[in-house]
DOTIBA-458375 format. One record per residue: y, z, x of N, C-alpha, C in turn; residue in one letter. Coordinates in steps of 0.02 Angstrom, whole numbers, plus 50000, padded with zeros to 5 digits. Example, Ala and Ser with C-alpha at 12.3 -4.5 7.8 and 13.67 -1.06 7.14 Angstrom:
497165039050660497755039050615498355039050660A498885035450642499475035750684500025039450645S
// end
This chain:
485425374345851484895369145849484255371745884X483725373245838483235376545879482725370845894X482145371845911481625365545919481435362245838X481235365745811481105363745739481525356645716X482175360145712482415355345707482715349245743X482665350645806482365344345840481965340345808X481225342745842480545339345811480625335545748X481035338045688481135334745627481725328745639X482165328845668482485323245694482465317945745X481785318245768481185314745792480635311145732X480625312745685480245309345615480935303645577X480595304945517481035300045467481195303045400X481175308745429481325311645339482265312045340X482415305145325483025306745294483525311745275X483465313645228483625322045207483735326545237X483085328245284483155333945298483625330945379X483785327845383484225323145458484735325045438X484695323045388485655322945363485775328845338X485285333145323485455340345302485705344545386X484945343545419485365345645496485925343545531X485915338545537486685336045587487155337345548X487375336145470487945340245433488045347145465X487655352245452487595357045464487795359945548X487485356245588487675355945658488435355045673X488515349245650489455348445660489605352145610X489555354945590490145360445515490325365545587X489565369445605489515374245661489965373645698X489805365545740490105364545815490565359945826X490925359445785491445354345735492145356845812X492145364745841492755364345897492395367545944X491565365145971491465366546034491385362746078X491305365846157491325360346185490625361246227X490505365646227489875366746297489385370646221X488535368446243488135369346199487445373346255X487575377446287487115382346290486435381846293X486395382346232485655385146191485205377046181X485485372246196485165366146231484745364946315X484845368746319484955373046403483715372146410X483705376746369483135378346370482605374046337X481795372346374481155368046334481575361446359X482075359746390482475351646364482495349446320X482785354346259483085351246215483615347646222X484085346346256484555343846260484295334546259X483535332946297483635326146312483335324846262X482825330346211482545328446158483035326446106X483645328246105484035328246041484465321146054X484635320846120484815314046120484445307546113X483705309946142483425303446129483225301446037X482985306946014482935307945942483745303945914X484305305045935484955300045887484855294045911X484745294045975484855285546003484385282345964X483585285545977483075282945926483235280545833X483605283045808484105281345747484445275545741X484855276245804485385271345794485035264645822X484465264645828484265258545859483775254845789X483805257345741483175259045666483785256145645X483555251145566483615247545537483475253845456X483205257345469483015259145404483395265645417X483675268545464484105273245484484795272945475X485145267745452485795265645464486095269545410X485795274145356486245278445324486475284145351X486045285845423486265290745464486555288745524X486865283745532487045282745595488035283745606X488115286145563488785288145589488805293645603X488185300545556487945304245583487635305745653X487365301145668487115302645760487525300645789X487935294945783488575293945829489295302045859X489285301945756489565308745778489365317645810X488755316045808488555319645845488545319645942X488315313845940488465314246000489025312846031X489545312345983490405312445987490345318746022X490245325345973490155332246007489905333346069X489255332746081488665334046114488925330746192X489295325246195489855319546258490365324346292X490675328746233491235331746252491025339446321X490105341546319489755343346390489735339846441X489875342646466489545336146547489055339246550X488565343846566488035348546587487395341146572X487185342646628486645336846633486765330346609X487465324946577487535321246569487445314746598X487325317746681487435310346713486565310046730X486225314446720485345312446721485175308946650X485565312346594485565310646532485665302346531X486255298846535486505292246520486185285046560X485795283246496485515277246539485885269946518X485745265346524485975256046529485885256546421X485125256646425485105253746365485445259246323X485645264946328486075270646254486895265346286X487015264546350487795263446347487725255446280X487075251446317487215244846278487285245846192X486805251046173486925252246098487535255246083X487925259246116488585261546081488905257646081X489005251246148489505244046148489245241246084X488755240646058488165236046013488625238145940X488675245645950488885250245883489925248145886X490205247845936490845248045954490975241345909X490355236345912490815228745888491115223745947X491015227346007491415223046058490875215946091X490115218846085489755212546109490055204346072X490385207545986490415202645948491045196345974X491335200946036491895196946049492005194546125X491365195646139491255191746209491265184946216X491255179946160491145174046176492155172546142X492345168246186493185166546186493075162546122X492705160346100492645153546053492635157845989X492215163045999492095166645907492525170945923X493045168645876493745177045856493925175845792X493435172645749493625173045659492945174945643X492935178045565492475177745535491725184245584X491975185245623491605190945679491285195745633X490585197745652490265202145623490465210045628X490535213145621490865219645643490585224145592X490225229445633489955236145580490415239345551X490355244545512490655245845466491285250145524X491835252045472492255253345510492165261645547X491825266745503491525273645511491015272345577X490765266245593490225266945653490645263345693X491025259345702491345256945751491955261345815X492195265545737492525271445757492245274645801X491745280445774491285283045811491105281845873X490755275345862490425274945931491225272145980X491735270045972492265269046040492315278746063X492285283546010492355289746026491945291146059X491285289646063490635291146094490615290746167X490955283346186491165278046223491625282646287X492125284046234492875288146290492555292346301X492115298746278492015306746315491215301246343X490985299746340490715299046400490605295046483X491445290446435491615283746524492015291546554X492375296046524492765301646543492355305446592X492145309046555491575315646579490885312846628X490595304046620490295303746682490285295946715X490315297646803490315292046836489585289046861X489155291246818488485286346807488835281646751X489105284646676489205279746643489495275946665X489965276646692490515271346695490365266646754X489635270046794489585264846813489095257346793X488725261446728488525257046694489045252546675X489405254546627489875248146594490105244146640X490345245546693490445241546749490065232946748X489025236446735488585230946740488465228746683X489015231346629488925227046561489685223146556X489615217946491490175213346477490675219546426X490945226846441491155229446398491915226146404X492065225346490492755224646483493055216846445X492395213546446492665206146433492705206646329X492275212846316492155212746253492955215546223X493245221346246494015223446237494455220746263X494625215046302495015212246321494855204246267X494385203846271494385197646196494705200946124X494455207046119494665210746059495395208746024X495665212046104496345212046120496865204146065X496485199046071496665194046057496445194845970X496035198745964495775195645881496065201045826X496545205645834496465211145795496655208745724X496935205045731497335198445657496675198245615X496225198945643495625194745596495125202345566X495475208945622494955214045581495365217845539X495035218245460495335220645425495415231345436X495165232045494495335238745485495615241245566X496045235745581496165236245659496605240845677X497055246645629497395251545635496905258345664X496465257045643495775259945661495445262145718X495425255545728494905254345796495425253145855X496275251945871496425249445909496665256145957X497015261945926496925266745974496205268546002X495715267245981495185269746028495015264246086X495055259446072495085253546120495585253346170X496185255546154496555256446212496215262446257X496095267946219496105275846256495425272546300X495035269046270494285267246314494635260946374X494935258046355495535253946420495785257046486X495995263446439496585266346506496025268946544X495325273446509494825279446532494725274246607X494265267346561494005262146625494555260146669X495115257546663495425257146703495725259746749X495785268346744496095271146792495465275846827X494955275146815494235277946857493815274046873X493795266146858493445263046880494035257346923X494045255846993494145250747016493955242047006X493425241747025493135236746997493175233446926X493165237846899493375235646792494235233346802X494745238446834495305237246834495485230646864X495195227346924495375221946964494975217646906X494535217846858494275212046835494885213146781X494915215546729495355214446670496085212746711X496265214246766496865212746774496965206846820X496495203046850496265195546868495955191646851X495395195146838494965187846789495165186046730X495135192346684495555192546613496135192446607X496365192246650497205193346626497555199046568X497125204346576497195208646536497965209946516X498335209446567499065212346566499455206346499X499255201346494499695195046443499505197946393X498845200846361498465201146296498845207346292X498845212146334499145219346313500045218646299X500225214746338501105213846329500985210346240X500725205846243500495203446157500535208646114X500145212346133499925218146084500535222946065X500825224446138501525225046107501845223246072X502145216446102502535213446049502515213845969X501795211845955501375212445876501715220245832X501515225245902501755230145865502435230645864X503075229045878503675230645883503585226745815X503475220345816503685214045750503415219145690X502965222745683502495226945649503025231345616X503425234945669503935240445658504465238545642X504775232845652505285228945651505455227345561X504725226045551504955223445478505345227945418X505535226545361505975231045331505555236545305X505755241145318505405249845274505935252145244X506085251645205506905253845151506605261745153X506155263145158506015270545136506175273945218X505705271545267505935273445328506685272445357X506925270145322507945267545347508255272245327X507945273945249508475275945218508435284945245X507935284145275507925293245309508005294945352X508305288045386508635287045477509355285345465X509935290745525510455287645526510545281845570X510435276545563510565271145599511215266045596X511535267045653512065262345638512075255145625X512305253145565512245245445549512425239345601X511495235445600511575229345650511455232645712X511085239245703510825242345774510115240045762X509765243945807509055243245807508815246645748X508185240845741507945245845676507285242945688X506795245445737506085246945771506015254845744X505685255445689505275260545673504345261445685X504195266245730503675266045731503195273845710X502915272845684502555277045642501955281345693X501765285845691501365290245724500875287245762X500385284445715500005280545726500075274345782X500515268745769500965265345822501105269945879X501255273445862501715275645948501175279345984X500845281645952500015283745985499795276946037X499645274645993499255264746024499915263746087X500485262346068500885260446128500705263946163X500765272646167500795275446234500045273246266X499835272846242498885272346276499065265146305X499435258146264499545250746302499805252746372X500345257146361500705257346429500435261346475X499995266246466499505270246511499315265346554X498705259446506498245255346535498805249146583X499535247246551499785244146612499895248846659X500095254246647500165257046727499765259546801X499165260146739498655257946775498425250346820X498735246246763498615238146807498775236446842X499585240046824500145237146908500065242146941X500055249846946499795254046997499795250047060X500005253147123500025249747201500205241947186X500395238447148500545233447140501075227647189X501545235947232501855231347261502585229847243X502765234847230503655233247207503875229247260X503935232047303504505230647363504245223947397X503735219647374503395216647404503725209347362X503655201247387503905196947363503495195947295X503915195847245503415193747167503005182147166X502375184147154502415181747139502535175647087X502725169947072502715164646988502585167146933X501695169346965501495172246881501605179146876X501725182746906501915188546912502865191246897X503105184146894504015186746886503715183946825X503305179946787503295178346710503075184946666X502645188346705502075192046664502835197746673X503305199446706503925206146719504405201746655X504355197546656504905192946618504785195946525X504155193946527503855196246444503775204046438X503675207246502503635216246497504375216546485X504845215346516505465218946515505845217946442X505875215646404506285215246351505825219146278X504965218646297504825224046266504875230446265X504775234946341504915238146358505615241146331X506295236946334506925238146298507035238846233X506595237146195506635236246125506255243546109X505815245046153505515251146142505765257246153X506305256846205506535263546190507305260046172X507415259446110507985256846069507255263046012X506775263046001506255263345929506405271445923X506335270145836506425277145825505755279345814X505445284245814504785289245797504865294245766X504355297045737504335299945674504985310945708X504545310845789504835316145795505165314645861X505555320245887505825319445956505245321946001X504715324346014504325327046036503975319646057X503745316346012503635310146036503845304646052X504585306246008504975299746072505055300746147X505095307646158504955308446249504235306246281X504135305346233503075304646264503155297146273X503485295346220503595286246214504045284546268X504555287346289505235286346355504635288046408X504165293746412503975295146490503665290846487X503095288246429502715282046478502875276846489X503415273046449503895266446482504315269346557X504465276146552504835277346638504105277146674X503475280046675503075278246724502985273046736X502935265946693502835259646692503325253846737X503945259946706504515255046745504435258546851X504215261946852504125265446935503675258146954X503285255146926502985249046971503555241846952X503705241646915504205234846909504755236046961X504835229247004505245227447055505965229147012X506525234247058507165234447020507565226347004X507505221447041507825214647015507745214446955X507245216946922507115214746853507445220546782X507745225846816508065232146788508505229346741X509015222346771509465219346742509225217746657X508625218446630508365214046575508435221946524X508425229846557508565235846507509125234046496X509635230546523510335230946490510415224046465X510295221746421510515214846421511325213346382X511535207746409512245206446400512355205446319X512975206746271512955208046215513415200546192X512915198146150513345190946129513585191446055X514055188646043514705187045990514405191745924X514625195345895514645200045835513955206545868X513725205845918513115208945945513525216745939X513075223045924513375228145942513125232045973X513225237945986512655242646016513025250146009X512655257046019512805263746026513325263746086X513175261146148513005264746217513305258046256X514075255146256514125247146282514475249346350X514525243546393514775245646462514805239446501X515195238546514515505229946553514885227146517X515275226246455514805219546421514115219746385X513925226646396513055226246418512835231346362X512475231746318511905236146269511635240946340X511955247046335511525251346352511145256446340X510635255646261510625258646237510005261246284X509655256546311509055258646364509185264246392X509705262246427509905266746505509915273746466X510365272546407510525281846405509965283646370X509275279746349508905285246325508285285846406X508285282246442508155285346503508685291246532X509085292746527509575298946550509485303246486X509355303346408509125308546391508505310246414X508085305646444507395306846444507475315546522X508045309346540507995315746612508165321746607X508795321546544509115327046533508315331746492X507775329246443507305332346426506835336046478X506815330246530506475333946594506705339546635X507385341246635507765345346664507615352346606X507665349346558507585357846524506965359246517X506475355246500505725358846493505505361246568X505985358646646505485361246691505825368346716X505305373446729505805380846715505565382646807X505025379846827504965382346894504805376846922X504635377747001504365371747040503865369747038X503455373747010502765370746994502575363446986X502985362046929502695356846909503365352446895X503945354146958504425348146959504245340946980X503695342247040503685333147049503355330546985X502935332646951502485329346883503115326546834X503605332746818503845332946769504705326746788X504925329146853505445323946862505435317346921X504915316446937504835311346988504895304046966X504365301746875504425294546878505275292446861X505425298546820506085295946796506505295146847X506505300546886507225299046956506955293246986X506505291447003506335284647041506535280347002X506515278046950506625272946907507305275446906X507905279246892508555278246901508875277046942X508275277246993508695276347072508535270147096X507885264047081507885257547071508455256447019X508665257146946509055256246906509895253846952X510075261446992510715259747017510855257247075X510125256547112510285252447169510045244447144X509875243647092509805237247074510245229747022X510525237447012511085233846940511815237846953X512125235246949512935235246975513115238746934X513105235246858513405239946789513225244946755X512385245246777511925249546779512205256646818X512285255846867512615259946921513255262546915X513695258446872514255261146847514235264846795X513965259846750513645267246660513445273346702X512845272946748512615278846771513235284346800X513625282346841514195288146893514475288646819X514765285746780515045289346733515005292746666X514215293746673513915298246631513515304246665X513455303146739513205307246798513685312446818X514225307946862514835308846895515625307946875X515695309646800516335308146777516685314746818X517445310746827517955312646848517955320346863X518105323046902518195326846924518695332646875X518795338646831519475341446837519345349346831X518815351946815518855360346846518315361646882X518745363046933518085364447011518205370647031X518655376246969518645382246998517595385746993X517195382646986516655382846995516095378847038X515595381347073515305379547111514785373847077X514645365147128514505362147078513835362747050X513435368447083512925367547055512945372146993X513205376246967513265380446907513685376846849X513285378346790513405376446723512845369946705X513045370846656512695364246616512415359346625X513135354746643513185347146644512615344046682X512355337746658511825334946694512045334646782X512815336346805512945335046887512575341446919X512725347346879512695353446889511825353846881X511475353046822510715353046851510395348746912X510775342346923510755337746974510675341947034X511395345047053511455348447090510995355047128X510815358147086510515363747079509675359547115X509555354947104508875354247132508975349447199X509705349947234509935347847318509495354447356X509285357047335508995364547373508425364747351X508195363047300507285365847287506945361547354X506435368447351505885367947397505465364047380X505365358247339505255353047329505325346847362X505075345747405505725342947476505805333247425X505065332047406505115326747363505685325947290X505605331147272506265329647210506795329947237X506855335347289507725335547311507805329047330X507305326247406507765317747417507915312047361X507315312647295507585308247260508315308847230X508385315947194508925318947188509635318147223X509355318647294509955315947337510235308847336X509585304347340509805299747351510225295547280X509775299347233510265293247180510915296247170X511135302847180512005305547185512185300347239X511805298447285512185296747370512325290047351X511755285347276511795278947258512545279947225X512485283647199513145283647118513895286347162X513825286147204514325288847241514505283247320X514175278247295514315271147342513955270947390X513695277647436513525279147472513905281847545X514535284447497515095287047533514955296347549X515045294547617514975304547619515505305447606X516015306647601516595309847576516305311547503X516275305547459516275307747385515665309147358X515275308247417514675314247398514495319947424X515225324347441515235330447471515815332847413X516215328347378516705328047323516365332847279X515665325747254515575328747201514865333947193X514545336547265514135341147265514225346447335X514615347847345514595352347407514485351847466X514705352447516514605349847582513715353147596X513735359347584513085364147582512515361747554X512635359047482511995353847435511785349447486X512235344647510512365338547518512165339147602X512155344247637512145343547709511415340347740X510955344447681510095339447727510015333547722X510355329747664510165324047636510665318747703X511325321047700511505317547761511475317547818X511095326147852510865324447898509965320147911X509625320947857509205313747861509445307647874X509695306847845510225299047853510785298447928X510715304947958511265302048020511875300647988X512265304647921512945305547933513295308347929X513105318947971513305321447970514025322347981X513995316448043514675314048075515195308748050X514925304747992515165301447968515605297547917X516065295247891516435294847833516035291847774X515605289147815515195284347752514815279847786X514145279147725513585274747765513725267947754X513115263547747513515254647758513785252847706X514315248147689514205246047646513885240247625X513755243147562513315238347507513545238947451X514205238747426514445240847357514875235547361X515285235647281516005229347292516425234747308X517055231647320517455237647340517935238147314X517975238647226518465237147181518075248147190X518785250447185518775258247178518495261447096X518115266647082518005268347040517885276447055X518505278047081518275285947093519295287747092X519495286747030520265288246994520225295046979X520545299947039520445307347014520945308346951X520895314146930521235318046896521855320746891X522365324146857522885326546888522645335146897X522165336946829521935343046874521345344746947X521195340146958520995337747038521425338347054X521715333547074522385331047126522875339947156X522925345147086523195349547091522865353747138X522105355447110521715359747133521395359447202X521755352347228521255348647295521565352247357X522135354747381522145358747421521685365447431X521455366647396521275376547382520395374247381X520285369547387519285367947382519305367247438X518845371347435518325373847512517735368947501X517575361647546517315357347536516485359547554X516345365047582515695368547599515375368647545X515945372647500515625374547433515715368447376X516095363047378516395361147310516755364647267X516975368447278517585373747235518075375947273X518635376047214519085382747242518825389147258X519175392447303519125400347304519695403347289X519505409747272520305412447267520535415947321X521265417247329521575418547411521105424747434X521215422447494520615431847530521215435547561X521155439447581521465445247624521525441247686X521765443047726521645441947803521595448447825X520785447047869520365451347893520915455347936X521155451147997521785451548057522255455148057X522315456148005523145457147970522955466347998X523495464848014523625474448059523275476048132X522865471148159522635473148225522985470648274X522925474448329523155471148390522665465148426X523105462448460522605456148507522115459648533X521955464248553521585467848584520825470148533X521255471748484520605473048444520255467648406X520825460348386520315455548365519845451948441X520105451548496519705451648557518905453648547X519155459148527518535465348530517925463448463X518275463448414517775461948352517475451748376X518005449548401517755440948417517085442048469X517155445748505516405446648567515845450048532X516055454748491515485458448455515145453048405X515415447848366515245442248351514835438948393X515235435948427514645431348495514295436348505X514125442348538513625444548548513055445848488X513415448648441512795446448384512555440848393X512985433648382512435427848380512145426548430X512275427548498511805426448535511285431048537X511395435948503510685439948492510395435848449X510425432748380510045431048345509645424848366X510155419548412510005414448462509275417048511X509415421048543508885423148585508245427548554X508295426748496507805431348467507345425948419X507835420248410507495413548363507555414348310X508075417848273508385419848218508705413548189X509135411548246509395406048227509545398548269X509655391948267509755390648317510305383348324X510835386148358511455381548344511175373948365X511745369148321511855361848350512245360548337X512355354448350513195352148344512835343548321X513345337448300513005333248306513155328848348X512465323048352512355320948390512775314348371X512695307148431512965300448409512585298948361X512105298848355511695296148278511615298848234X512075302848236512375307948155512215312848127X511585313648184511045319748149511145325748199X510895331048174511015338948217510665338848281X510755339448333510675341548381510675351148418X510095352448459510075357548461510505357448513X510905364648529511205366248602510965372548632X510775375948693510615380748750511015386548715X511735386648712511985390848724512825389048649X513165394548637513505394648586514035391748614X514295392348690514775389248725514845382648732X514165380648720514195372248725514745368648638X514635372748610514905370648547515655369148567X516015371448622516785369948615516935363948644X516225358548679516475353348696516575347448660X516135351448577516285343548527516575350048473X517175350648463517325350848397516875348648349X516625352348294516345351148221516825344248181X516635336548164517015335548132516665335348046X517175335148022517175334847951517345327347926X516885325847870516765319747830517625317247793X517925314247766518385313447762518205306547715X518725305747641518455302547581518575296547581X
// end
C-alpha cells in the first residue's frame, strides 16, 4: 500500500476505499509483518484513517473491511505500543458489543452490532491485547471485564452466539493470563468462575441433546454417555477451560477450602467428568480437550477427585467399572497419559507434555482409594513375564520405568512418586515392579534405602497376588535389574586360592584409585535411610548392605 492509497483512505470515496482495502486484504491475508509501512509514518496514517471511518456512521458499509484490515495489521508488533490509545480500544469494545452488557439489568433485547462487525472487533481485541502491554493496561481501565462477564449470562439472547462465544473466551483467556488486575476482578468481584461453569454446563446440555446423525456414526455402548461436541463447541470448551485455569492458578490447592470455593468445586467437577466422557470429531481434538481438563485438575484439591468416579446407581452402566464406580473419566486420563508418552520423543518437551497429567494421576491415586486401586490394576498388573528389565517394552509400566532415569528431575520425581503410591509406599513392592536400580534415586530421596516400607497410610488388605509364572521365576530374579538373568559361569572356577586373592586385590586397588581420583564416592546407608559417604571402602565392612524385603 503506497502513500497515495493511504491518502485516499483518509477521504470519503467509499468505492475507492473499498477497492483499496479489498486488494490489501487479498494480498496480505497470510502476512504477519508489513515493512512497507515503516516509511514516512505510513503505519500511523493508515491506522488513524481506519479508526476515523469506524467512528463515522456514513462509513458503516466499510466497517467490516476496516476491522478486518486492523486485525491483519495488529499481527505485527512493530510500533504497536506507540500506536494504541484508549480511544481506539473503546471504539473496538463498542464494535464488539460489550458495552451493551455492562448494565446487569439490561440482558435482554440488547442492541448488538451486526455479527460480522462484532466478530472482527473481537478478533482485533484479541490480537492487540496479546501483542501489546499498553493495550492490556488500557483495557484494565475500561469496563471490558464487566462486559465480557455480563455477556456470559446472556448468550441465549444473542442470535449468533456461536459465532462470538469463541472469541469472547479467547479474549478472556488472554486478559486473565497477562493482567493480574483483570484476573482478580473477574475472579473475585465479578464471580467469573460461576458464570464460566454455567457456560460449560449449557454447552454440555446442548451437546447431549438427541443428534441422530452424529450418534449413528459413532459406536457407543447403549445407555452410555451421549455428549457429542462439534468442532466449534470443542474449541469454545477448551478456551473456557484455559480461562478457568488462569483464574484458579496459584489458588493454593493444599490450603483449607473455603465454603464458597467448595461450592464452586462441587459444580465444576461433574462438568469436567462429563467432558471426559464426551465424543469429539477427531482423536487429536479429543486429546486437546482432555489436556485442558488435566491442566485445570492440577489446581483442584485432591478431596474433590472422588467426583471423577461417581458411584453407579441401579441400572446404570459404564465401559470401565471398579468397586461399583464409573471409572470412564479416570480411564480417559490414563489414555491421555499414554498419548502424551507416545508423542514425547525427547527430553526437550518432557516437562511440558507429562507434568500436568502425572500431577493429576498422583493426586488421584493419593486422594481416592478406589481410584488408586484401579490405577494400580491398569498400570501395575500382576507380573507374569519377568525375563526382561522393567524398562524394556511398550506397556504403561515399561514406559514409566524408563522415565525413572530421565535427566528431567521434575518428571522423574513425579513418575517415581506415582509408582510409589500405587505400591502403597512399600519399598519391596516398588523394587519388585521397577527394579532397585530404577527406584534407588527415589528411595534415597525419601530415606528408605535401608527400610522395607514407608509409612503406613493405606488399607491393610492385600492387592498383590503373585501369579504362578512370577512365583516360579522369583528365585532367579535379580532385584537390581528387576528381571531374571541367564545362568552365568563362575569366573573363579579353576582358580587357586592365591589367584583368587590376587584378583580380589587388583579389584580393591582399582576401586581405591577411582575413589582417590574422585571418579566415585562410596557410601553406606545411614540411620536416616539415606546414603552417607565413607572415607574408605574398608568402612563398608562395618555395616553390610541392607536389602529391602517385600
